[in-house]
DOGU-460705 format. One record per residue: y, z, x of N, C-alpha, C in turn; residue in one letter. Coordinates in steps of 0.2 Angstrom, whole numbers, plus 5000, padded with zeros to 4 digits. Example, Ala and Ser with C-alpha at 12.3 -4.5 7.8 and 13.67 -1.06 7.14 Angstrom:
497250395066497850395062498450395066a 498950355064499550365068500050395064s 
This chain:
568854135505568854135497568054145495m 567954185490567354195488567054145483k 566454115484566254065479566054095473e 566054055468565854085461565254045458t 564854085455564254055452564354035445y 564353975443564353945437563853895435s 563253915437562753865436562453865429g 562053815427561753815421561153865420a 561053895415560553945414559853915416p 559453955419558753935421558353915415v 558553945409558253925403558253855401g 558653815404558753745403558153705405t 557753735410557153705412556553695407l 556253645407555753625402555053665404s 554653675400553953705401553653675407d 553253705411552953685417553353645422d 554053665422554453625427554453665433a 554253725434554253755440553553775443v 553453755449552853775453552953815458q 552453845461552453895467552053865473f 552353875478552053865485551953945487l 551353965487551254035490551054035497d 551454075501551354085508551154155510t 550754185506550554245508550054245514t 549654195515549254185520549554165527l 550254145526550554125532551154175533r 551654165529552254215530552154285528d 551654295523551454365521551154395527g 550654355530550254385536550754405542e 551354375542551754395547552154465547q 551954495541552254565540551954605546a 552254655549552054695554551354735552p 550854725556550254765555549754725551g 549954665549549454635544549054575548v 548454575548548054525551547454515546s 547354455544546854445539546254405542l 545654425540545054395543544954335539s 544554285541544354225537544054245530p 543654295529543454315523543954335518d 544454375521545054395517545454345515e 545554295519546054235517545654195512k 545054185513544654155508544654185501a 544654255501544654295495545354285491s 545854285495546554285493546654215490i 546454165494546454095492546154085485a 545554105484545154105478545554135472r 545854195473546254225468546854195466a 547154165471547754115470547554055466l 547054025467546853975463546653985456d 546354045455546154075449546754085445r 547354105448547954115445548354045444a 548053985446548253925445548953915449q 548953945455549553925459549453855462v 549953815462549953745464549853725471g 550153765475550153755482550053815486y 549553815491549453875495549453855502i 549953895506550053885513549553925516e 548953895519548453935522548553965528a 549053945532549153975539549553925543g 549553935549549853895554549353875559s 549153805559548653785563548853785570a 549453785572549653785579549553855582c 549353905578549353975581548753985586t 548153955585547653955589546953935586g 546453935590545753915587545553955581p 545654025582545454065576545754055570g 546454035570546754025564546553955561e 546453905565546153845563545553855559r 545053895562544453905559544553935552e 545053975552545154015545545453965540t 545953925542546153865538545653825535i 545153805540544653765538544153795533k 544153865533543753905528544053895522r 544753895521545053885515545053815512v 545153765516545053695514544353675512t 543853715514543153695512542953725505s 543453765502543253805496543253755490l 543553705491543553655485544053675479g 544653705481545053735477545453675473l 545753695467546153645464546853635467d 547153695471547753695474547853645479a 548453625481548553585487548653635493t 548253625498548153675503548653645509i 549053685512549553655517549453705523t 549753675529549853715535550553715537s 550753765540551453765543551453725549f 551953685550551953645556552653645559a 552753655566553353655569553553585570r 554153565572554453505573554153465579g 553453465580553153425585552553395582v 552353335585551853295582551153335583q 551053375589550453405590550253455584g 550753485581550653535576550353495570d 550653435568550353395563549653375564i 549453355571548853335572548353395571d 548553455573548153515573547953525565l 548453515561548453525554547953475551a 547953415553547553365551546753385553l 546653415559546053435561545753485556d 546153525552545953575548545853545541c 545953485540545753445533546253475528d 546853485529547353515524547553455520v 547853465514548153415510548853395512d 549253445516549953435517550153485523g 550753475524551153515529551853535527v 551953595529552653615528552953615535t 553353565536553653545542554353575543l 554353625548554953665549555353645555v 555953625553556453595558557053645558v 557453645564558053685564558653655560p 558953705557559553675553560253715555a 560253775556560853805558560953795566s 561653805568561853785575561453835579e 561353895578561053945582560253925583r 559953895578559253875579559253805583h 559753755581559753695584559853695592i 560453735594560653745600560253795604e 560253855602560053915606559253915606s 558953905600558253915600557853845602k 558053795600557753725601558053695607v 558653695608559053665613559053585612g 559353575606559353495605560053485601t 560153435598560753415594560553405587t 561153395583561053375576560653305575r 560953265579560653195579559953195581d 559753235586559053245589558653275583g 558853325579558453355574558353295568v 558853265567558753205561558253155564r 558353135570557853085572557153105573e 557053165575556353195576556053205569t 556453225564556253245558555953175554t 556353125555556253065552555553035555a 555453045561554853015565554253055562d 554353125562553753165560553553155553l 554053155549553853135542553453075541v 553753025544553352955544552652965546a 552652995552551953005555551453045550y 551753095547551253135543551153095536a 551553065534551453015528550952965529k 551052935535550552885538549852905538d 549752975539549053005539548853035532h 549253015527549053035520549253105518g 549653145522549853215520550453215515l 550353265511550953285507551453325512w 552053305511552553335516553153365513v 553253425515553853465513554253485520e 554853465520555353475526555753545524v 555653595529556053655528556553655533i 557253655531557753665536557853735537g 557553765543557553835545558253865545e 558353915543558953955543559553915539d 559253875534559753835530560353865527g 560253935525560753965522561353985527s 561253975533561753985538561953915541r 561753865539561853795541562453765538a 562753715541563253675538562953645532s 563253655526563053615520563053545521p 563553515524563553445526562953425530e 562753455535562253445539561553445536f 561553505532560953515528560753455523l 561353425520561253365516561053305519e 561353295525561153235529560353245531s 560153305533559453315535558953305529l 559153325523558753315517558753235516a 559353205516559353135515558853095520r 558853115526558453085531557753095530v 557553155527556853175526556653135520s 557053125515556853095509556753015511h 557252995514557152915516556552905520d 556352955524555752945528555052955524a 555152975518554552985514554353055512g 554753105514554553175512554553185505a 554053225503553953235496554453285493d 554753325497555253365495555653405501r 556153435500556553465505556653535503f 556653585507556653655505557253685508c 557653725504558253765506557953835508f 558053855514557753915517558253965519a 558254025515558654075517558154125522d 558154095528557654125532557654195534t 558354225534558454295536558754335530v 558654305524558854345518559654355519g 560054305520560754315522561254305517h 561054265512561554225508561554255501t 562054235497562254255490561954205485s 561854225479561754175474562254115473p 562854135474563354085473563354035478e 563254055485563154005490562453965489h 561953995487561353965486561353915480t 561753925475561853875469562153815472y 562753825475563153775477562753725482n 562453755487562053715492561453675488v 561053715485560453685482560653625476v 561253635473561553585469561653525472s 561853525478561953465482561353435485r 560853475486560153455489559753415483l 559853445477559353415472559653345470t 560253335471560453265470560153215474e 559853235480559553185484558753185483l 558453225480557753225479557453295477g 556753295476556453355474556653415479p 556753475477557053525481556653595480t 556453625485556153695485556653745487s 556453805486556853865489556353915492t 556553945497556253995501556654055502h 556554115499557054165500556754225502t 557154265506556954335509557354385506h 557154445506557454505502557854555506d 558054535512558454575516559054615513d 559354575508559954605505559754625497l 559054625496558854635489559054575484g 559154515487559354465483558854405482l 558254415485557754365485557654335478a 557554375473557454355466558154315463m 558654345464559354315462559454245465a 559254245471559354175475558854125472n 558254145470557754105467558054075460v 558354125456558554095450559154055451h 559554065456560154025457559853955459a 559353955463559053885465558853855459s 558453885455558153855449558753825444l 559253865443559853845439560153785442a 560053775449560453715453559953655453a 559353665450558853605450558253605454g 558153665458557553665462556953675457a 556353655459555853655455555153685458d 555253705464554653735467554953795471l 554553855470554753915473554253945478v 554453955485554053985490553954065488h 553354085487553254155486552754185490t 552654255490552154295493551954345487t 551254355487551054405482551254475484v 551554515480551754585481552454575485n 552654515487553254515490553254535498g 552554535500552454555507552754495512i 552954515518553254465523553554495528g 553954455532554254485538554854525535e 555054585539555654625538555554655530r 556054635526556054665519555554615515a 555254565517554754525513555154465510g 554654435506554854375503554954385495n 555154345491555154355484554454355482v 554354405477553654415474553454365469a 552854335470552554285465552554315458l 552254375458552154405451552854415447e 553354435451553954445448554354385446e 554354335450554654265447554254245441v 553554245442553154215436553354255429a 553354325429553454355423554154345421i 554654345425555354335423555454265420a 555154215423555254155420554854145413l 554354175412553954185406554354215401h 554554275403554854325398555554305396h 555954285401556654275399556754205397c 556354155400556554085399555954045396y 555454075394554854035391554653975396d 554653985402554453945407553753965410v 553253935409552553955411552453925418e 552153965423552053945430551353955432t 551054015431550354025433550054065427v 549354075428548954115424549154185424k 549554215420549854275420549354335420l 548854325417548354385416547954395422d 548054345427547654355434548154395439e 548754405437549254435442549054505445l 548754545441548654615443548054615448y 547554575446546954565450547154535457s 547554485457547854455463548154505467l 548654545464549054595468548554645471a 548054665468547554715470547154685476q 546954615475546654585481547054585487t 547654565487548054565492548254635495v 548354685491548454745493547854775497a 547254765495546654785498546554755505y 546654685505546554645511547054665517a 547754675515548254685519548354755521t 548054805517548154875519548854895517g 549254855513549954875511549854895503i 549854965502549754985495550354965491a 550254955484550754945480551155005478l 551854995479552255055477552155075470p 552155135468552055155461552555125456p 553255115459553755085454553855015455n 553354975458553354905459553354865452k 553854825451553854785445553154745444a 552954745438552354705436551654735438v 551654755444550954775447550954845449v 551454885449551454955452551154995447g 550855055449550555105445550955125439e 551555135440551955165435552255115430n 552155045431552454995427552355005420a 551755025418551555035411551255105410f 551555155413551355225413551855265410t 551755305405552255345401552055415401h 552555455403552455535403552855565399e 553555545399554055575395553855585388s 553955645385553755655378554055605373g 554755595374555055545370554755475370i 554655455377554355385378553655385375h 553255435376552555435374552555425366t 552955475363552955475356553155405353d 553655375356553955305354553355255355g 553055255361552555205362551955215358t 551755275356551155285351551355255344l 551955255343552255225336552355155336k 552555125342552655055343552555035350d 552054995352551854975359552454955363d 552954915359553454885363554054925363a 554054985361554655035361554955035367m 554555045373554855065379554555015385y 554354955382554054905387554354835385e 554554795391554854735389554254675387p 553654685389553154645387552454685388y 551954665385551354705384550954705391s 550654755393550254755399549754705400p 549454685394548854635394549154575396e 549754555396550054495398549854475405t 549954535409549754525416549154555419v 548654565414548054585416547954665417g 548354705413548454775414548254815408r 548254875408548254925402548754975403e 548954995397549455045396549155115398r 549555165401549255225402549755275400r 549455325396549855385395549655445399l 550055475403549855525408550255585406v 549955645408550255705406550555745412l 551155775411551455815416552055855413g 552455875417552955925414553455895408k 553455835408553855805403553455785396h 552755805396552355785391552555825384a 552455785379552555815372551955825368g 552055845362551455855358551055795356r 551455745355551155675353550655655358a 550955655365550555625370549955675372g 550055735371549455785372548955775367v 549155765361548655755355548255695356k 548655635358548355575359547855575364a 547955615370547555615375546855655373a 546955705369546455745367545955705362l 546355665358545955625353545555575357d 545855545363545455495367544855525369e 544855585371544255625374543755655368h 543955635362543555665356543655735355g 544255765357544355835356544755845350v 544555875344544955895339545255955340d 545955965338546256025339546756035334a 546856105332547356125327548056115330t 548556125326549256125328549356175334d 549156235332549256295337548856275343d 548256245343547856235349548256185353e 548556135350548856075354549556115357v 549856155353550456185356550256225363t 549656265362549456305368549256255374a 548956195373548756155378549356125381v 549856105377550556075379550856125384v 550856185382551156235387550856245394q 550156235394549756245400549956175404r 549956125401550056055404550756065408v 551256085404551956095407551956135413k 551556195412551556245418551256215424e 550756175423550456145429550956085432l 551256055427551756005430552356035433g 552556085431553156125434552956145441d 552356155443552156175450552056105454r 552256055451552255995455551555955456g 551055975451550355955451550355895446k 549855845448549655795443549155825438r 549255815432548855835427548355785425v 547655795428547155745427546855755420t 546355715418545955725412545555785412d 545255795418544855855419545255925418a 545855925420546355975419546455985411d 546555935408546755935401546155965397l 545555935399544955955395544756035397l 544956055403544856125404545256165400a 545956145400546356185396546156185388f 545956135386545656135379545056175378a 544656175383544056225382544256295382e 544756315386544956375387545256405380d 545756355378546156375372545656385366v 545156335365544656345360544056385361q 544056425367543556465368542856435369g 542856375371542256335373542056345380r 541356345381541156345388540956275390e 541156255396540956185398540256195401h 539756155398539156155401539056105406d 539056115412539056065417538356035417r 538355965418537755925418537655905425r 538155905430538055885437538555925441v 538255955446538556005451538355985458e 538855985462538755975469538556045473l 537956045476537756105479537856105486l 537756045489537856045497537955975499d 538355965504538555895507538555895514l 538155845517538255845525538355765526t 538855755530539055685532539155685539a 538955625542539055615549539255545551a 539755535555539955465558540155475565s 540255415568540355415575540055355578g 539655365583539455305587538955265583g 538555295578538055265574538255245567g 537855225563537955215556538155275552i 538755275549538955335545538355355540p 538155415539537655435535537855495531t 537555515525537755575522537155595517a 537055655516536555685512536855725507s 536655725501536955775496536355815492v 536555875490536055905485536455925479r 536155895473536555905467536055945462l 536355985457536056005452536155965446r 535655935443535755885437535355915432v 535755945427535455975421534956025423e 535056065428534656115430534156105435g 534056035437533556015442533955995448e 533656025454533956005460533755935462e 534255895465534055825467534355815474r 533955785479534255775486534155705487v 534755675490534655605492535155595498a 535055535501535455515507535655445506s 536155425510536455355510536755345516g 536855275517537255255523537855205520t 538355205524538955165522539355145527g 539955105525540455085530540855145533s 540855205530541155265532540755325529g 540955385531540655445528540755455520p 541355435518541455435511541055385507v 541055325510540555275506539855295507d 539655325512538955345513538755405508a 539255455507539155505503539155485495a 539555435494539655415487538955375485v 538655345490538055305488537455355488k 537555415492537055465491537055495484a 537655505482537755535475537455495470v 537555425470537355375465536555375465r 536255375471535555375472535255435469k 535555495470535255555467535355555460a 535855525457535855525449535455475446l 535255425450534855365447535255335441g 534955315436535255285430535855315428p 535955375428536555415426537155395430d 537055365435537655345440537955285438a 537855255432538055195430538855195428d 539155235431539955235430540255195435a 540855165433541255125437541855165440q 541955155447542455195450543055145449l 543555165445544155125443544755135448d 544755195451545355205455545155265460d 545355255466545255305471545855305476y 546155365476546755365481546855435483h 547155445489547355505492548055525489v 548055585486548655595482549155635486d 548855675491549355715495549055745501a 549355755506549155785512549655835515i 549455895516549855945519549855935527t 550455965530550455955537550056005541g 550055995547549756035552549056015553g 548756055558548056045560547556065555t 547756105550547356135544547556095538d 547656035539547855985533547355985527a 547655995521547255985515547355925512v 546855885510546955825507546755825499v 547155795495546955795488546755725486t 546155715484545855645482545855645474v 546155595471546055585464545655525463e 545155525458544755465456544855455449v 544755395447544655385439544055345439a 543655365434542955335433542855315426m 542455265424542355255417541655235416s 541355255410540655245408540655225401r 540555165399540555135393541355135390g 541455165385542155165382542555235384d 542255275389542555335391542755325398r 543355355399543655355406543955425407r 543955445413544155515415544455515422v 544955555423545255555430545155635432s 545055635439544855705442545155705449v 545455765450545755775457545355835460a 545255825467544955885471545255885478a 545355945480545655965487545155995491s 545255975498544856005503545155985510d 544956025515545156005522544755945524a 544255925521543755875523543855815517d 544055755519544255705514543555685511i 542955685515542355665512542155715506t 542255785508542055835503542455825496r 543155815498543655815492543455755488a 543255695491543055635487542455645483s 541955675486541255685483541355735477v 541755785478541855835473542255805467e 542755765468543055735463542655685459a 542255645463541755595459541255635455m 540955685458540455725454540755755448v 541355785449541655815443541755765437d 541955705440542155645435541455625431a 540955625435540255605432540055655427l 540155715429539955775425540355765418d 540955755418541355745412541055685408r 540955625412540755565408540055575405l 539655615408538955625406538855675400l 539455715399539355775394539555735387a 539155765382539255745375539955765373p 540255725369540955745366540855805362k 541355845363541355915360541255915352p 540755945350540655945343541056005339a 541655995338542056045335542256015328v 542456065323542656035316543255995317p 543255945312543755895312544355925308n 544855945312545455975308546055935308v 546355925302546955885301547555915304t 547955885308548555925311549055875311s 549655895311550255855310550655855317s 551055805319551355805325552055825324d 552355845329553155855329553455795332d 
């Protein structure tokens, strides 16, 4: 018989009633291919603390000496958050955690039959007895203690209750319901967590193997849980964990429950994406590139008239900005707004002509950058673009030594040559460009990504950059078989546009369709 979910709404929670234990540095790092250095873990920990996350699981002290040194690095930062270490159900793991000067431990003990019998080779009575002893030992040493019943979603609810009772009686600060393999439903989660919360403070740990991690978090909170295990960007083993930023904004927007400093979420997401090498999917909720980006003519027109027309909450809430981009779906309102942003006045007929060219480029499957838009406007208005900066020559080398690069630029008619070194050929070339430009290179690189790569040994890469200088921002794309040349050409073209004066054309009043 299927269980039914009839829990109280999450909205019954009072403000500040929900906290996060973020396990990006432990469970998140267990995602395939992810290995964080001490500096990267420290950077992420600081970002989590700036976002006012209450608990940070810094790692698993039992992993080895390197991991322990990394945990010590985090505990030495003087953060406001409670710093914990993952510990298995053995006293030695608690001792290793104590050596790292953590504030607490997340003590993981088997809960399901397959974990009790097949993995650990013990009995239910053995698990209860060991758990009570370990909790008492950890509390005697001044640690905050959370007991996690591993694979709890596949455990007997009765045994899970008895394990929670033993944990609380021994002094545990809380007991965690763990859907270790992303197996369960919101109905089962609600029913089990409801029983656990009657015994004491309860946490929830959910995975997204069925796409139900968020639903199971909300079921847990409706059932009385008050601490959620999360990872930034939802990284983790297999399909990952529930995403911190998604839980935080959902609780804020739907239930007026405040958990963390929301305007730090995007910066936090970028920090983790950079450190782990796992890029943010464009359609990712809250932090994906497309979350506050509008291209459709209908949506762009509506957004220009009312910011909230096609957005559930403002991008500034999570530390972001709204973007209007151009493509095959662009309309007159969006194109005119983009031209206005770049200081280009255009008549109705000129806007119509630019819209047509934008659509034609979009129909060919191309991204329409700011440089493309400005080139269209110049052509339609019969204006010549007077280049301020032009790349004449580029040489880059990498290999056994330090990557180096030299560039020759024409800057307002004057040739300039400069060289630079960096962490790679692209970095070296960019530094050489900045050196050649001197004070004029005071632009900020806001975004850099490889947009497309063709197949085969003659692969062509397209690099898109977005740069800003003062209140001006421009995006440019460049393609080449050499990623270094494509990167430098895009950057030089962006700087050329940023350094150019805004076009001095008559101010013409025009109407929108």
